[in-house]
N, C-alpha and C positions, 0 to 999 in steps of 0.2 A: 592890500588885504589886511584886515584887522586880525590881531593874534587870536581872538576868540573864534573867529570864523575859520582861521587856519587850523586851530585845534579841533574844531567840530568836523571839518573836512578830513583831517587825519583820522579821527575816530570812525568816520564813515568808511574810509578806505580799509581800516583794520577789520571792521565788521564784514565788509564784502570779501576780504581775503579769508576770514574765518569761514564764511559761507562756502567759499570755493574749496576749502579743506573738507568740509562736510560732504559736498558734492563729489569730491574725488574718492570718498569712501564707497560710493555707489548706492543705488536706490535700495537694493536688498538689505544692505547694512543699515541704512537710514530707517527703513520700515521695521527692522528688528530691534532698533535701539530707541527706547523712550528718552534716553539721555540726549541723543542727537536731535530728536524731535523737539525736546524742550529747549535745547541750545538754539535750534533754528528759530523757534518761536521768540526767544529772547532777542536774537539778532533782528528779527522783524520789529519787535517793540522798540528797541534802541534806535534802529534806522528811522522808524517813523517819528520818533521824538526829535532826532537830529534833523529830519526833513522839515518838520514844522519850524524849527529854529532857523534853519538855512533859508527857508522860504521868506520868513520874516526879515531876514538880513538881506534879501534880494539877490541871493547867490544864483548865478547862471552856470552852466547852460541848460540845466533841466527846466522844462516849462513848469509854470505854477501848477498845472494839472498833474504832472508827474509827481511833484512834491506832495500835493494833496492826496494822491492815490496811495503813496507810501504811508502818509499819516493815517488815512482811513483804514488801511490794513493793520496798522499798529493798534488802532482802537479796537478793531474786531478781535485780534489775537489777545490783547490785554484784558478786555472786558467780557469776552465770550469764549474764554479759553476751553471750555468743555465742548464747544461746537466747532473748534478749528478743524478745517479740512486739510489734512497733511498733504494731499495731492496738490492743493493750491500752494501751500508753503513750499513744497519741493519744486514746483514749476517756477515759483518766484526765485528760488535760489539758483536754479539751472538757467533760466532764461532772462529774467528781468534784471537781476543784480549784475551780471556781466555786462549787459547793455548800459546800465547806469554807470558802471565803472568806466566804460569806454567814453561815455558822454562827459564824465567828470575828470577825465585824465589830465587835462591842462590845469584844472582847478587843484587837483591833487599835487601836481608838480609845483604850482605856485605856493600852495600851503606848506609843502616841505621846505621850500626856499625861505619862507617867512620864519619857520620854526627852527631852521639851522643857523 
């Protein structure tokens, strides 16, 4: 694994871990906090950017469609920020990101080995 790919995967892991912290605060706290909502939007934007670059690098095990979905969500949040549905963002944090983390677990471990 190239060092640039390892760094990108490490960043994805950190973003997913940050999202898990937001989820741990609970939905009511999330709904009441524009700061947490903006932070979540930013996580989606950064993950989408990373997804595009990792797709271009041919990183597995996520399917190209999964990477493209992340990038598409990134575009929606980044360019149509006034129309972002926080229910969809929340569901992504709760459901999709943990699933992606599980799928990328071996890639995260390999990236950590490359960076250490």
